[in-house]
Steps between C-alpha positions, in 0.01 A plus 500: 500500500560413862240556764569701812492177700765340280725804540459494879576128515807543278629772730433287808672197347803708405541634853446165669723299267781752535464494879500118512815478287684767699406378848423129478698348213851431625663390174841673479478509119217753518637847568418828325166455324197697394149381424443684171140398434214276604234409245197309624259311278137606466381211718761592769642146496839562335759771548817568303768668707788679328822514700835658419837468671821700522838338454691296245322266259592201719373673815171586328460145374574356845263745667219408261565130568471584870164668441375201302610259773312709759190545283285244683596645838422853377165376369423335837594810703302721263192287563541555874535877462226603259128462548374386164273204436776337293868589504613572144754257358819702453750463218827693513644649183852635466475869401809692391328816373546711812862397548573569135379859540715548811806360319441735205474801734822399678683463166383846397623649829839331456529643146421849628757465780768384256431781253505765774141629490 
């Protein structure tokens, strides 16, 4: 079970990482993305960051490569923004769960439109 502090830090990391990517990372491969989760270890030294992208498979793959190439910069900027004794080491993970749900909803809507409901 996570402590209240861990939950607060996860929320802070999510906001800051998303802001850094949107405003400071200028890689054209990174476009429509969502930070789906942040899980921090009990010792607050490691964080797994789930990220999903919209677009074709190639666009998603390229965008994730862009994130990985900017990972050290994101880590550096995160250290400048948050006031923790140690900045957690971040590891990005490609997460398709959220996008999959959106795609399923869109398919259902298309079926309803085609059948006249």
